[in-house]
C-alpha positions in Angstrom: -45.0 100.9 -65.1 -48.1 98.7 -63.6 -48.1 96.9 -60.6 -46.7 93.7 -61.0 -49.7 92.1 -58.9 -51.7 93.4 -61.5 -49.5 92.7 -64.2 -50.0 88.7 -63.1 -53.2 88.4 -62.5 -53.7 90.3 -66.3 -51.1 87.5 -67.4 -52.5 84.0 -65.8 -56.2 85.5 -66.8 -54.8 85.7 -70.9 -53.2 82.4 -70.7 -56.4 81.0 -69.2 -58.9 82.9 -71.5 -56.9 83.5 -75.0 -53.9 81.6 -75.2 -50.0 82.0 -75.7 -50.1 84.2 -78.4 -52.2 87.0 -77.0 -50.0 86.7 -73.6 -47.0 87.1 -76.0 -48.7 90.0 -77.5 -49.5 91.9 -73.8 -46.1 91.2 -72.4 -45.2 94.7 -72.1 -42.4 94.7 -69.0 -40.7 91.2 -69.6 -37.7 91.5 -67.0 -38.5 94.6 -65.6 -38.4 95.2 -62.4 -41.7 97.6 -61.2 -40.2 100.2 -58.7 -43.0 99.5 -56.5 -42.6 95.9 -55.9 -42.3 95.0 -52.5 -38.8 92.9 -51.7 -38.9 90.0 -49.7 -36.9 89.4 -46.7 -33.3 87.9 -47.4 -33.1 84.5 -46.0 -30.9 84.3 -43.1 -30.2 80.4 -43.0 -27.3 79.0 -44.8 -28.3 76.0 -47.5 -26.4 74.6 -50.6 -28.9 76.0 -53.3 -30.4 78.6 -54.4 -33.1 78.6 -57.3 -33.8 82.0 -59.2 -37.0 81.4 -61.1 -37.7 83.5 -64.0 -41.2 82.5 -64.6 -42.8 83.5 -61.6 -46.7 82.9 -61.0 -48.0 83.9 -64.1 -46.5 80.7 -65.9 -46.3 78.3 -63.1 -46.1 74.8 -64.9 -42.6 75.3 -66.2 -41.6 76.5 -62.7 -43.2 74.0 -61.1 -41.4 71.2 -62.8 -37.9 72.7 -63.1 -38.3 74.5 -59.5 -40.3 73.0 -57.3 -39.7 69.5 -58.2 -35.6 69.5 -58.8 -35.8 70.9 -55.1 -37.8 68.3 -54.1 -35.6 65.9 -55.6 -32.6 67.3 -53.8 -34.2 68.0 -50.7 -35.0 64.2 -50.3 -31.2 63.4 -51.3 -29.4 65.8 -48.7 -29.1 69.1 -50.4 -31.0 71.9 -49.0 -32.1 74.1 -50.9 -34.2 77.9 -51.6 -36.2 79.4 -54.4 -36.7 83.3 -55.0 -38.3 85.1 -57.7 -35.5 86.9 -60.3 -36.9 89.9 -59.9 -36.3 90.3 -56.1 -33.0 88.5 -56.1 -30.7 90.5 -54.1 -27.0 90.8 -54.0 -27.0 89.8 -50.4 -28.3 86.2 -51.4 -24.7 85.4 -52.6 -23.6 85.2 -48.6 -25.7 82.0 -47.8 -25.7 80.3 -51.0 -22.7 77.4 -52.4 -24.4 77.3 -56.2 -27.5 78.6 -57.9 -29.4 77.8 -60.3 -30.8 80.4 -62.9 -33.9 79.0 -64.4 -35.6 80.7 -67.6 -33.9 84.2 -66.2 -33.8 86.9 -68.9 -31.0 89.1 -68.1 -30.9 91.6 -66.1 -28.3 94.5 -64.5 -29.1 92.7 -60.9 -28.4 89.3 -62.5 -25.5 90.1 -64.2 -23.6 91.9 -60.9 -24.7 88.6 -58.8 -23.1 86.6 -60.9 -20.3 88.4 -61.3 -19.8 88.8 -57.4 -21.4 85.0 -57.1 -17.9 84.1 -59.6 -15.4 86.7 -57.2 -16.5 84.2 -54.3 -15.8 81.1 -56.3 -19.2 80.0 -55.8 -20.7 77.9 -59.4 -23.6 79.4 -61.2 -26.0 77.2 -63.2 -28.7 77.7 -66.0 -31.7 75.4 -66.4 -34.0 76.2 -69.0 -36.8 74.0 -70.6 -37.4 75.2 -73.8 -35.1 76.9 -76.6 -36.0 80.4 -75.9 -32.0 81.5 -75.5 -32.0 82.6 -79.2 -33.6 83.9 -81.8 -32.5 81.1 -84.7 -34.6 78.7 -83.1 -37.3 80.7 -81.7 -38.3 82.6 -84.8 -39.3 79.2 -86.2 -42.2 78.9 -83.8 -45.0 79.8 -86.3 -47.3 81.9 -83.9 -44.7 84.3 -83.1 -45.8 85.4 -87.2 -48.9 86.4 -86.0 -46.9 88.8 -83.9 -46.7 92.8 -85.1 -43.0 93.9 -85.5 -42.8 96.2 -82.2 -44.6 92.7 -80.2 -41.5 90.6 -82.3 -38.9 92.7 -81.2 -39.8 92.9 -77.4 -40.6 89.1 -77.6 -37.1 88.4 -79.2 -35.5 91.0 -76.7 -36.8 88.3 -73.9 -35.2 85.6 -76.0 -32.0 87.0 -76.5 -31.4 88.4 -72.5 -32.0 84.5 -71.6 -29.3 83.4 -73.6 -26.9 86.1 -72.2 -28.1 84.9 -68.9 -27.2 81.6 -70.2 -23.6 82.4 -71.6 -22.7 84.3 -68.3 -22.8 80.5 -66.6 -20.5 77.6 -65.5 -23.1 75.1 -66.6 -26.4 74.1 -67.6 -29.3 71.9 -66.6 -32.3 70.5 -68.9 -34.8 68.2 -69.8 -33.9 66.9 -73.1 -31.6 64.9 -75.4 -32.2 67.9 -78.1 -31.8 70.4 -75.8 -28.7 69.2 -74.2 -27.0 69.4 -77.8 -28.4 73.2 -78.4 -27.3 74.6 -75.0 -23.7 72.9 -75.0 -23.0 75.4 -77.6 -23.4 77.9 -75.5 -21.6 76.4 -72.0 -19.2 73.7 -71.1 -21.0 71.5 -69.6 -24.7 70.4 -70.0 -26.4 67.8 -67.8 -30.4 66.4 -69.1 -32.2 65.8 -65.8 -35.5 65.1 -67.2 -38.9 66.6 -65.1 -40.1 64.1 -63.3 -43.2 63.9 -61.4 -43.5 65.4 -57.5 -44.5 63.2 -54.1 -47.7 65.4 -54.5 -48.5 64.8 -57.9 -47.7 60.8 -57.6 -50.4 61.2 -54.1 -53.0 63.2 -56.5 -52.4 60.4 -59.2 -53.1 57.7 -56.5 -55.9 59.3 -55.2 -57.4 60.0 -58.3 -57.5 56.2 -59.6 -59.4 54.8 -56.4 -62.0 57.8 -57.4 -61.9 57.1 -61.1 -65.4 55.5 -62.8 -64.9 55.4 -67.0 -68.1 55.2 -68.7 -67.7 51.2 -69.9 -70.0 52.3 -73.1 -67.9 55.4 -74.0 -64.0 55.6 -75.1 -62.6 58.9 -73.8 -59.6 61.0 -76.2 -58.0 63.8 -74.3 -55.7 66.4 -75.4 -54.5 68.4 -72.3 -52.2 70.7 -74.5 -53.6 74.0 -74.9 -55.2 76.3 -77.7 -56.9 74.3 -81.0 -56.5 78.1 -82.7 -53.4 78.0 -82.5 -51.7 75.0 -81.6 -49.8 73.5 -85.0 -49.5 70.8 -83.2 -53.1 69.5 -83.2 -53.5 69.7 -87.2 -51.2 66.8 -87.6 -53.8 64.3 -85.9 -57.1 66.0 -86.6 -57.7 64.0 -89.9 -57.4 60.7 -87.9 -59.2 61.6 -85.1 -62.1 63.0 -86.9 -62.2 59.6 -89.2 -62.0 57.3 -86.2 -65.3 59.7 -84.5 -67.1 59.5 -87.5 -66.4 55.8 -87.5 -67.1 55.3 -84.1 -70.1 57.4 -82.6 -68.9 56.2 -78.8 -65.5 58.3 -78.9 -65.6 61.4 -77.2 -62.6 64.0 -77.6 -61.9 65.8 -74.1 -60.2 69.0 -74.8 -58.4 70.9 -71.6 -58.8 75.2 -72.3 -61.7 77.5 -74.0 -61.1 76.4 -77.4 -63.2 77.2 -80.9 -63.9 74.0 -82.8 -61.7 73.3 -85.9 -63.7 72.9 -89.2 -61.8 69.5 -89.0 -64.5 68.3 -86.5 -67.7 69.7 -87.8 -70.5 67.8 -87.5 -68.6 66.2 -84.7 -70.0 68.8 -81.8 -72.1 65.8 -79.5 -69.0 64.2 -79.6 -66.8 67.1 -78.0 -66.4 67.9 -74.7 -64.2 70.7 -73.3 -63.3 71.7 -70.3 -61.6 74.9 -69.0 -57.6 75.2 -67.9 -57.8 73.9 -64.2 -54.9 74.1 -61.1 -52.7 71.3 -62.1 -53.9 69.5 -58.3 -56.9 68.8 -60.6 -55.4 67.5 -63.5 -54.6 64.0 -62.6 -58.5 63.5 -62.0 -59.3 64.7 -65.6 -56.6 62.8 -66.9 -57.6 59.8 -65.4 -61.5 60.0 -66.6 -60.2 59.5 -70.2 -59.4 56.3 -71.8 -56.3 57.4 -74.2 -54.3 60.3 -74.3 -52.7 61.9 -77.2 -49.6 64.2 -77.3 -49.0 65.2 -81.1 -45.8 67.4 -81.8 -44.8 68.3 -85.3 -41.0 67.4 -86.2 -39.0 70.1 -85.6 -36.2 71.4 -83.6 -38.1 73.4 -81.1 -40.6 70.4 -80.4 -37.9 67.9 -80.4 -36.2 70.0 -77.2 -39.7 69.9 -75.4 -39.9 67.1 -72.3 -42.4 64.0 -72.2 -44.5 65.0 -69.3 -47.9 64.3 -71.0 -46.7 60.8 -71.2 -46.0 60.7 -67.8 -48.6 62.6 -66.3 -51.5 60.3 -68.0 -49.2 57.1 -67.1 -49.8 57.8 -63.3 -53.3 57.5 -63.4 -53.0 54.7 -66.0 -54.0 56.5 -69.0 -51.8 55.1 -72.1 -50.5 57.4 -74.3 -50.3 57.9 -78.1 -47.5 60.0 -78.8 -45.5 61.3 -82.0 -42.4 59.3 -82.3 -40.5 62.6 -82.1 -37.9 63.8 -79.6 -38.3 63.2 -75.8 -41.6 61.0 -76.7 -39.5 58.5 -79.0 -36.7 58.7 -76.3 -38.6 57.7 -73.7 -41.7 55.5 -74.7 -40.7 51.9 -75.8 -42.8 51.6 -78.5 -46.3 49.2 -77.9 -44.8 48.8 -74.1 -45.4 51.7 -72.4 -47.3 53.9 -75.1 -47.8 54.1 -78.8 -45.3 56.3 -81.3 -46.7 57.9 -84.5 -45.3 59.2 -87.3 -47.2 59.1 -90.2 -50.8 60.4 -90.5 -51.9 56.7 -91.4 -50.3 55.6 -88.2 -52.4 57.6 -86.1 -55.6 56.6 -87.3 -54.2 52.8 -86.9 -53.2 53.2 -83.2 -56.2 55.1 -82.3 -58.6 52.8 -84.3 -56.9 49.9 -82.2 -56.6 51.1 -78.7 -60.3 52.6 -79.4 -61.4 49.0 -80.1 -59.3 47.3 -77.8 -59.5 47.8 -74.0 -57.1 44.9 -73.0 -54.8 46.5 -75.1 -55.2 50.2 -73.6 -54.8 48.5 -70.2 -51.6 46.6 -70.9 -50.0 49.7 -72.1 -51.7 51.8 -69.5 -50.3 49.3 -66.6 -46.9 49.4 -68.3 -46.2 53.0 -68.6 -47.7 53.3 -64.6 -45.1 50.6 -63.3 -42.3 52.3 -65.3 -42.8 55.8 -63.9 -43.8 55.3 -60.7 -39.9 53.9 -60.6 -38.5 56.2 -63.0 -40.4 59.4 -63.4 -40.8 60.9 -59.7 -38.6 63.2 -57.8 -37.8 61.0 -55.0 -36.2 57.8 -57.0 -34.4 59.8 -59.8 -32.2 63.0 -57.9 -29.3 60.9 -57.0 -27.7 61.9 -60.7 -28.6 65.9 -60.0 -27.3 65.5 -56.3 -24.1 64.5 -58.1 -24.4 67.0 -61.1 -25.1 69.5 -58.6 -22.2 68.8 -55.9 -19.6 68.8 -58.9 -20.8 72.4 -59.2 -20.3 73.2 -55.4 -16.8 74.8 -55.3 -15.3 72.6 -52.2 -16.1 75.2 -49.2 -13.7 76.6 -46.4 -15.4 78.5 -42.8 -13.6 80.3 -40.5 -14.8 80.5 -36.8 -13.4 83.8 -35.8 -13.8 85.0 -32.0 -14.7 88.7 -33.9 -13.7 90.3 -36.8 -11.1 93.0 -34.7 -8.1 92.7 -37.0 -4.9 91.6 -34.5 -2.3 88.9 -34.2 -4.5 85.6 -34.4 -7.1 86.8 -36.3 -5.0 88.3 -39.0 -3.7 85.1 -39.6 -6.9 83.3 -40.1 -7.8 85.6 -42.4 -4.2 85.3 -44.4 -5.0 81.8 -44.5 -8.4 82.5 -45.8 -7.2 85.0 -48.5 -4.6 82.1 -49.3 -7.8 79.4 -50.2 -9.8 82.1 -51.7 -7.1 82.6 -54.4 -6.5 79.3 -54.8 -10.2 79.0 -56.1 -12.4 78.1 -52.9 -15.1 79.4 -51.1 -14.2 80.5 -48.2 -16.7 82.3 -45.5 -16.0 83.4 -42.1 -18.1 83.2 -39.1 -18.3 85.7 -36.3 -18.8 85.1 -33.3 -18.7 89.0 -31.8 -22.4 89.9 -32.4 -21.4 93.6 -31.6 -19.4 93.6 -34.8 -21.9 92.0 -36.7 -21.4 93.0 -40.7 -22.4 91.4 -43.8 -18.5 91.0 -45.8 -15.2 91.2 -44.6 -12.8 92.8 -46.9 -9.0 93.0 -46.3 -5.9 93.8 -48.3 -8.4 93.7 -51.7 -10.3 89.9 -50.9 -13.8 90.1 -49.9 -15.4 87.2 -47.8 -19.1 86.8 -46.7 -19.5 86.5 -43.0 -22.2 84.5 -41.1 -22.9 84.2 -37.8 -22.4 81.1 -35.5 -26.1 80.4 -34.5 -26.4 77.1 -35.4 -29.9 77.7 -35.8 -29.2 79.4 -39.2 -27.6 76.8 -40.6 -28.9 74.1 -43.1 -26.2 73.5 -45.7 -23.2 71.4 -46.1 -19.9 72.9 -45.2 -17.0 70.7 -46.7 -14.4 71.8 -43.5 -14.9 74.0 -40.9 -11.6 75.7 -38.4 -12.2 76.7 -35.4 -9.5 79.9 -35.0 -10.3 80.3 -31.0 -11.5 77.8 -28.3 -14.8 79.9 -27.8 -14.8 79.0 -31.6 -14.9 75.0 -30.9 -18.5 75.1 -29.6 -19.6 75.6 -33.7 -17.5 73.4 -35.1 -18.6 70.5 -32.8 -22.2 70.8 -32.8 -23.2 71.7 -36.5 -23.7 68.4 -37.9 -23.1 68.8 -41.4 -19.3 69.4 -41.5 -17.7 66.7 -43.5 -14.1 67.9 -42.0 -13.4 69.8 -38.5 -9.9 71.3 -37.8 -8.5 73.2 -34.8 -6.1 76.3 -35.6 -4.2 76.3 -32.2 -2.1 79.5 -32.0 -1.8 79.9 -28.2 -1.9 77.8 -25.1 -5.2 79.4 -24.2 -6.1 78.0 -21.1 -2.9 80.4 -19.7 -5.0 83.3 -21.5 -6.7 83.8 -17.7 -5.9 83.4 -14.5 -6.5 81.0 -11.5 -10.0 80.1 -10.9 -11.3 81.8 -13.6 -13.9 79.8 -15.6 -13.1 80.5 -18.8 -9.7 78.6 -17.9 -11.4 75.0 -17.5 -13.7 75.5 -20.9 -10.5 77.0 -22.7 -8.7 73.5 -21.8 -11.7 71.2 -22.1 -11.3 72.0 -25.9 -7.8 69.9 -26.3 -9.9 67.0 -25.8 -12.7 67.3 -28.7 -15.9 65.4 -28.6 -15.4 64.6 -32.5 -12.9 64.3 -34.4 -11.1 67.0 -34.9 -7.4 68.0 -36.8 -5.2 70.1 -35.3 -3.1 72.7 -36.9 -0.7 75.1 -35.5 1.5 78.0 -37.0 4.1 77.5 -34.0 6.5 74.6 -33.4 6.4 75.5 -29.5 2.4 74.9 -29.8 2.5 71.8 -31.9 5.3 70.6 -29.2 2.5 71.0 -26.0 -0.1 69.7 -27.7 1.5 66.4 -28.5 2.8 66.3 -24.7 0.5 67.8 -22.3 -2.9 66.7 -24.6 -1.5 63.5 -26.8 -3.2 65.7 -30.1 -0.6 65.6 -33.2 -1.0 69.1 -34.8 -0.4 69.6 -38.5 2.0 72.6 -38.7 2.8 75.1 -41.1 5.3 78.1 -40.2 3.7 81.7 -39.8 4.3 84.4 -42.5 4.6 88.3 -42.7 3.8 90.6 -45.4 7.4 91.9 -46.2 6.2 94.3 -48.3 4.4 96.5 -46.1 7.2 96.8 -44.4 9.7 99.2 -45.7 13.6 98.5 -45.3 14.6 101.9 -43.5 18.2 103.0 -42.1 18.6 103.9 -39.1 20.3 107.5 -38.6 21.6 108.8 -35.1 19.1 111.4 -34.2 20.6 112.5 -30.3 18.3 109.6 -28.9 17.5 105.8 -29.6 13.7 105.4 -29.8 12.9 102.2 -28.1 9.6 100.8 -28.9 7.0 98.5 -26.4 4.3 96.5 -27.8 1.6 94.8 -26.0 -1.7 94.8 -23.4 -0.2 95.6 -20.0 -3.8 94.2 -18.5 -2.8 91.1 -19.6 -0.1 89.5 -17.4 1.9 87.6 -19.7 2.7 90.0 -21.8 5.0 91.1 -18.7 4.4 95.1 -19.9 5.3 95.9 -16.4 9.0 94.7 -17.0 9.6 96.3 -20.3 9.1 99.8 -18.7 11.0 98.4 -15.2 14.0 98.4 -17.5 13.2 101.7 -19.9 12.5 103.4 -16.5 16.0 103.3 -15.2 17.6 104.1 -18.7 19.2 107.6 -19.8 16.3 109.9 -20.2 18.7 112.1 -22.2 19.8 108.8 -24.5 16.6 107.3 -24.7 13.1 108.2 -26.6 10.1 106.1 -24.9 7.2 104.9 -27.0 4.8 102.5 -26.0 1.8 100.7 -28.5 -1.1 99.0 -27.2 -4.7 98.1 -29.0 -6.4 97.8 -24.9 -4.8 98.9 -22.1 -3.3 102.6 -21.4 -0.2 102.8 -19.5 -0.2 102.5 -15.7 0.7 105.4 -13.9 4.1 104.9 -13.0 5.4 104.3 -16.6 7.7 106.8 -18.6 6.1 107.2 -21.8 7.1 109.9 -24.3 3.9 108.4 -26.7 1.4 106.8 -26.2 -0.2 105.4 -29.8 -3.5 103.8 -28.8 -5.6 101.4 -31.3 -3.3 102.1 -34.7 -4.9 100.6 -37.7 -3.2 97.2 -38.7 -2.5 99.3 -42.1 -0.2 101.8 -39.8 1.3 99.5 -37.9 4.4 99.3 -40.5 5.1 102.9 -40.2 5.3 102.9 -36.0 8.3 100.1 -36.7 10.1 102.2 -39.4 10.2 105.4 -36.5 12.0 103.1 -33.9 15.2 101.6 -33.2 14.8 98.9 -30.4 11.3 96.8 -30.0 11.8 96.0 -26.4 9.8 92.6 -26.4 8.9 91.2 -22.6 6.3 88.8 -23.4 6.8 84.7 -22.0 3.3 83.0 -23.4 2.7 83.9 -27.1 2.0 81.5 -30.0 3.7 83.1 -32.4 5.1 86.4 -32.0 4.9 89.0 -34.9 6.4 92.5 -33.5 9.7 91.2 -33.8 9.7 89.9 -36.7 7.9 93.2 -37.7 10.5 95.1 -36.8 13.3 93.0 -38.0 12.0 93.1 -41.3 11.9 97.4 -41.3 15.9 97.2 -40.1 15.4 98.0 -36.8 16.8 95.7 -34.2 15.1 93.6 -31.3 15.8 92.9 -27.5 13.4 90.1 -26.3 12.8 87.2 -23.3 12.5 84.0 -25.7 9.4 82.3 -25.4 7.9 79.4 -27.0 5.9 81.8 -30.1 9.7 84.1 -30.9 12.5 80.4 -30.4 11.9 79.3 -33.9 12.8 82.3 -35.8 14.8 84.3 -33.1 18.8 83.7 -32.4 20.2 85.5 -30.1 23.9 87.8 -31.3 22.5 86.4 -35.2 19.2 88.3 -35.7 18.7 89.6 -32.5 20.2 90.3 -28.6 18.0 87.6 -26.0 17.7 88.4 -22.3 16.5 85.9 -19.5 13.3 87.1 -18.1 13.9 89.5 -14.8 17.0 90.1 -15.4 17.1 93.7 -15.8 20.6 94.3 -16.0 20.9 92.0 -18.7 18.3 93.4 -20.7 19.7 97.0 -20.2 23.1 96.2 -21.3 21.6 94.6 -24.7 20.0 97.8 -25.5 23.4 99.4 -24.5 25.5 97.2 -27.0 23.0 97.8 -29.8 23.2 101.4 -29.5 26.9 101.2 -30.0 28.2 98.6 -31.0 28.2 99.7 -35.3 29.3 96.2 -36.3 26.4 94.3 -34.0 23.9 96.7 -35.6 25.5 95.7 -38.9 24.9 91.7 -38.7 21.3 92.1 -36.8 20.1 94.6 -38.8 21.4 92.5 -42.2 20.0 89.1 -40.9 17.2 90.6 -39.4 16.0 91.7 -42.6 16.5 87.9 -43.9 14.7 86.2 -41.3 11.7 88.3 -42.2 12.2 87.7 -45.7 12.5 83.8 -45.7 8.5 83.9 -43.6 7.2 85.7 -46.4 3.3 84.9 -47.3 4.7 83.9 -50.7 7.1 81.4 -49.1 5.2 79.4 -47.5 2.1 80.0 -49.5 2.6 75.5 -50.6 2.6 74.5 -46.3 -0.7 76.7 -45.2 -3.0 74.8 -48.6 -1.2 71.4 -47.2 -2.9 72.3 -43.9 -6.2 72.4 -45.1 -6.1 69.6 -47.2 
């Protein structure tokens, strides 16, 4: 397979020297990806829109208008963008953008997989096209295709149909003209017309050309800047009238852009014909500015009716009047005899050519009107609002959860469960990981997949509708990144007390309860809601926390000779109060009790009497531990919301606990658990003994405990969670 760089050079050369027919004949690998194509690195900057360009360098004109110019429209209206050539599209790029616009992209397996992934993340995908090259029912009417061999036509048709396949996978389309829009509506639900516009650079080049232009007052120059005469049936429309006007007016020159053969109709007029080679678009304004009249003939037909009014705009910007066919976009945009002249018949072409050739004042009047209109209505910076509105309409509202890490533990699991509920509701959700040591591009949890980015503000340039801090360390991003519409702080614990006195982090954590920007506080604990208001004057929205009840099997406990007690928590964290739990269990009769200790971080102290130590049990296996134990002894004195008692109750087990802010809202003494006063070792031992010997108490705690857990299922509080994020 040819190297793609060589292929592009050959394509450009073919277009310049041999025209579109030879180009179509020589494209042998359209839409295929060479194995040795160097892959451009994926941008690591979060932005709003990614344009995927299906034309590339070999066909620059449409890509310039539909990718570069539309990007300029959006950028000037505060929508950040990027672009990539379609054969270099990488799946990982889906993480960094909210909306994707495929311009003239034929279907490939990578594009199909990319669109599928984007939609699974609730991101929107749009298609942009400026010609009816989406179905052979349109392209079969193009006359030059009749010159292709059967094999070449099959290759061309394959590319067209694959273009249509990509279109039909998209949520909507953007196009240039009314006729194109009407046809595209047969393939996608909604189509937006964003007409081709001139860029800032085009306008500047046009202004420069106007300053430099020196028109020959003895000559009247007619310019045709549309390509090959040999294969351009549009030009045949105007040839008879043009030849007649040129013969009647020896001072008329025809300027043609392109290496072209002189048609028979212009025989004998060779001295009045000036040809120009194809030029870079940056030189085109100067070339157009040197003529007096611009002509834009088009044959009637659905394909031509879909073409845009570019040629009129380009001429208007250098104050050259245009005579155009009364077809499609020309008919729509040109005000006849004001900003241009529209012709339908060959006789009209002759009359209007003669009129402008003979009347310099009319040329100037029409040119000035067209110039004034296009300067305000046909350039990027003045026309971007409708495009911005349409693209924003197809941006799914997004949520960014700023997490301290991706290690699944209590608070992080809650945030991810909230993210799952939002994703299931159809929102675009991403996670921002603050822990570089565990950096990963994706987070997969409970059959859900989330893109993961970091929290380096320098790598963000796109809008976030709602950003949520989930720990005090993540507030820096949520407060400082400028392009966030709504800021929220999910408070799950009193983080000031996570640190001992004199630790500077204690003060830093406390500061976050006095944010520098307007931030809505959220919480899953009534205790947190209470102290946020009383201590800091912050009104927090509350939704109850929940449990994956279906994960925990209800197990009937049987007398196995020993009662198995589970102690859970990090003994290195003071507020977990693990020492007290072991003071209690160390004093129990070891012939009657077996002690299991489960911790994610700290290991047992030497004096702990432990029968089995469970270290860093994966979350998906934790339920098996609860199902094998009889009593959970939970001695924490500080919790925002305490999961372990709820998890034990879900399995039909029993709970002995110290009441704290994180468990009071669901633990009811003598109903679903037994509570004891912190430090009262004898009261705790008596509670354990009661559970082991009182069958009636066991039945009460077991049934009411399971009912409490079921009431806290995620399905039951889904609406409450969604309400938090509105």
